C-alpha positions as a printed NumPy array, in Angstrom:
array([[  0.   ,   0.   ,   0.   ],
       [  2.811,   2.417,   0.895],
       [  4.606,   1.667,  -2.365],
       [  1.427,   2.369,  -4.325],
       [  0.892,   5.712,  -2.59 ],
       [  4.536,   6.656,  -3.049],
       [  4.268,   5.888,  -6.765],
       [  1.113,   8.005,  -6.919],
       [  2.922,  10.889,  -5.235],
       [  5.838,  10.472,  -7.629],
       [  3.447,  10.525, -10.581],
       [  1.58 ,  13.557,  -9.287],
       [  4.832,  15.426,  -8.719],
       [  6.103,  14.734, -12.224],
       [  3.141,  16.136, -14.216],
       [  4.44 ,  18.74 , -16.614],
       [  1.699,  21.246, -15.774],
       [  2.517,  21.134, -12.08 ],
       [  5.456,  23.01 , -10.535],
       [  7.598,  21.563,  -7.807],
       [  6.324,  22.017,  -4.282],
       [  7.453,  25.305,  -2.771],
       [  8.422,  25.889,   0.872],
       [  9.462,  29.086,   2.679],
       [ 11.663,  29.608,   5.72 ],
       [  9.85 ,  32.343,   7.7  ],
       [ 12.254,  32.721,  10.637],
       [ 15.058,  35.278,  10.66 ],
       [ 17.426,  33.043,  12.624],
       [ 18.98 ,  29.744,  11.581],
       [ 17.359,  26.529,  12.822],
       [ 18.823,  24.874,  15.89 ],
       [ 20.049,  21.319,  15.375],
       [ 22.065,  19.034,  17.603],
       [ 25.742,  18.169,  17.118],
       [ 26.698,  16.145,  14.09 ],
       [ 27.557,  12.55 ,  15.064],
       [ 31.192,  11.459,  14.825],
       [ 32.993,  10.519,  12.637],
       [ 30.929,  12.753,  10.321],
       [ 31.83 ,  16.414,  10.019],
       [ 30.516,  19.463,   8.21 ],
       [ 32.55 ,  21.661,   5.877],
       [ 32.188,  24.077,   2.997],
       [ 33.087,  23.384,  -0.625],
       [ 36.782,  22.994,  -1.43 ],
       [ 38.32 ,  23.062,  -4.895],
       [ 38.507,  19.494,  -6.154],
       [ 35.105,  18.457,  -4.746],
       [ 33.41 ,  18.592,  -8.142],
       [ 33.718,  14.894,  -9.031],
       [ 32.718,  13.61 ,  -5.584],
       [ 29.869,  16.111,  -5.416],
       [ 28.449,  14.926,  -8.747],
       [ 28.843,  11.309,  -7.582],
       [ 26.815,  12.064,  -4.436],
       [ 24.014,  13.68 ,  -6.451],
       [ 23.914,  10.651,  -8.762],
       [ 23.909,   8.199,  -5.842],
       [ 20.978,  10.056,  -4.313],
       [ 19.11 ,   9.23 ,  -7.518],
       [ 16.36 ,  11.862,  -7.228],
       [ 17.975,  14.933,  -8.737],
       [ 18.783,  13.958, -12.302],
       [ 22.091,  13.062, -13.912],
       [ 25.233,  14.902, -12.894],
       [ 28.803,  15.306, -14.082],
       [ 31.696,  17.295, -12.698],
       [ 31.108,  19.744, -15.556],
       [ 27.488,  20.269, -14.543],
       [ 28.572,  20.859, -10.961],
       [ 31.112,  23.401, -12.183],
       [ 28.274,  25.171, -13.962],
       [ 26.519,  25.565, -10.603],
       [ 29.715,  26.926,  -9.066],
       [ 30.048,  29.432, -11.901],
       [ 26.364,  30.35 , -11.823],
       [ 23.935,  31.326,  -9.066],
       [ 25.627,  29.495,  -6.18 ],
       [ 26.543,  32.014,  -3.483],
       [ 30.258,  32.245,  -2.73 ],
       [ 31.001,  30.21 ,   0.38 ],
       [ 27.453,  28.88 ,   0.392],
       [ 27.956,  25.202,  -0.528],
       [ 28.15 ,  22.722,   2.348],
       [ 28.854,  19.023,   2.743],
       [ 28.702,  16.396,   5.418],
       [ 31.836,  14.295,   5.061],
       [ 32.481,  10.714,   6.157],
       [ 36.262,  10.379,   6.259],
       [ 36.896,  11.622,   2.679],
       [ 33.503,  10.749,   1.187],
       [ 30.844,  13.429,   0.618],
       [ 27.593,  12.003,   1.997],
       [ 25.222,  15.003,   2.169],
       [ 25.067,  18.385,   0.453],
       [ 23.103,  21.636,   0.261],
       [ 23.826,  25.097,  -1.095],
       [ 22.59 ,  28.684,  -1.138],
       [ 21.621,  30.148,  -4.515],
       [ 20.921,  33.724,  -5.589],
       [ 17.479,  33.6  ,  -7.183],
       [ 14.46 ,  35.728,  -8.027],
       [ 11.083,  34.445,  -6.864],
       [  7.673,  36.133,  -6.746],
       [  9.297,  39.117,  -8.446],
       [ 11.869,  39.736,  -5.727],
       [ 15.424,  38.63 ,  -4.895],
       [ 15.469,  35.499,  -2.73 ],
       [ 17.877,  32.914,  -1.4  ],
       [ 17.176,  29.349,  -2.492],
       [ 18.395,  26.362,  -0.49 ],
       [ 19.105,  24.018,  -3.352],
       [ 20.356,  20.61 ,  -4.471],
       [ 19.843,  19.054,  -1.056],
       [ 20.853,  15.394,  -1.111],
       [ 22.098,  12.641,   1.157],
       [ 23.676,   9.234,   0.576],
       [ 21.136,   6.5  ,   1.291],
       [ 23.666,   4.252,   3.003],
       [ 24.195,   6.94 ,   5.647],
       [ 20.513,   7.495,   6.369],
       [ 18.953,   7.755,   9.794],
       [ 21.625,  10.046,  11.214],
       [ 20.047,  13.412,  10.406],
       [ 22.784,  14.336,   7.946],
       [ 20.394,  15.987,   5.488],
       [ 19.064,  18.09 ,   8.321],
       [ 22.576,  19.089,   9.348],
       [ 23.668,  20.202,   5.911],
       [ 20.398,  21.982,   5.103],
       [ 20.582,  23.816,   8.435],
       [ 24.119,  24.934,   7.581],
       [ 22.912,  26.355,   4.268],
       [ 20.01 ,  28.152,   5.96 ],
       [ 22.391,  29.562,   8.569],
       [ 24.576,  30.943,   5.792],
       [ 21.546,  32.46 ,   4.04 ],
       [ 20.331,  34.177,   7.217],
       [ 23.743,  35.827,   7.492],
       [ 23.457,  37.39 ,   4.038],
       [ 21.402,  40.4  ,   3.007],
       [ 17.882,  39.937,   4.308],
       [ 15.74 ,  38.204,   1.697],
       [ 13.022,  35.537,   1.674],
       [ 14.455,  32.012,   1.829],
       [ 12.808,  29.149,  -0.046],
       [ 13.36 ,  25.667,  -1.39 ],
       [ 11.718,  23.495,  -4.027],
       [ 11.003,  19.813,  -3.616],
       [  8.994,  16.955,  -5.117],
       [  5.882,  15.257,  -3.783],
       [  7.587,  11.866,  -3.527],
       [ 10.593,  13.094,  -1.504],
       [  8.821,  12.35 ,   1.759],
       [ 11.871,  11.944,   4.051],
       [ 13.265,  15.222,   2.698],
       [  9.967,  17.049,   3.236],
       [  9.83 ,  15.717,   6.799],
       [ 13.316,  17.163,   7.336],
       [ 12.345,  20.55 ,   5.919],
       [  9.318,  20.742,   8.18 ],
       [ 11.508,  19.964,  11.196],
       [ 13.819,  22.803,  10.194],
       [ 10.918,  25.252,  10.152],
       [ 10.101,  25.494,   6.447],
       [  6.397,  25.959,   5.706],
       [  4.345,  24.902,   2.709],
       [  3.238,  27.373,   0.049],
       [ -0.284,  27.225,  -1.437],
       [ -0.09 ,  29.807,  -4.202],
       [ -0.382,  27.327,  -7.1  ],
       [ -3.842,  25.794,  -7.695],
       [ -2.405,  22.266,  -7.444],
       [ -0.627,  22.792,  -4.117],
       [ -3.486,  22.323,  -1.641],
       [ -4.437,  18.836,  -2.791],
       [ -0.848,  17.739,  -3.227],
       [  0.181,  18.939,   0.235],
       [ -2.831,  17.209,   1.735],
       [ -1.709,  13.907,   0.18 ],
       [  1.878,  14.448,   1.314],
       [  0.805,  15.201,   4.875],
       [ -1.444,  12.135,   4.907],
       [  1.532,   9.966,   3.955],
       [  3.63 ,  11.611,   6.653],
       [  0.917,  10.914,   9.224],
       [  0.378,  14.613,   9.929],
       [ -2.998,  16.32 ,  10.141],
       [ -2.957,  18.808,   7.288],
       [ -5.916,  20.862,   8.512],
       [ -4.23 ,  21.534,  11.86 ],
       [ -0.958,  22.362,  10.118],
       [ -2.705,  24.756,   7.738],
       [ -4.449,  26.558,  10.603],
       [ -1.174,  26.9  ,  12.532],
       [  0.812,  28.178,   9.545],
       [ -1.816,  30.023,   7.546],
       [  0.388,  33.041,   6.847],
       [  3.204,  30.821,   5.628],
       [  1.239,  28.406,   3.48 ],
       [ -0.388,  31.15 ,   1.436],
       [  2.878,  32.584,   0.161],
       [  4.985,  35.616,   1.09 ]])
């Protein structure tokens, strides 16, 4: 039953006329997370990470196909200087997230983008750690709205984003029904969530 619902969410999230799900970070301070478990550690991008970074994104399997050249394009593009973070296991990159200079709803924003974690290192909160580091960096930049985009089927990721304080956006006509299905799969009462976060779920 779970597999069928997950496939339905994946199908719903891949319709060409539907945008990715949108979430906003309404707080002005970075989220508080516990210490990263040893032997993992957090660090920023270092020259030479391109190949291992692309390998991590490919291993994650949910963010398309990557090469070192495509990663370099991100580095040369909208990625904020000093805004790419990794969780490292010895010398292996096992989680990543970055801060991107974007325009959204007609205004400059910071996007927390390309968030991924290695499946073999799951259950340790590494995605939460690296996403929190990116949000912390964004909150230290010029004050702008902070957002991220995700897919309906990325349920563990969405659960992480909610824990960090991101709230769902409802500005697209498809969002309400899709969020309701996502919250049902997560075992969360959507109506109560909507009432508690009404200002956040209706956009910024």
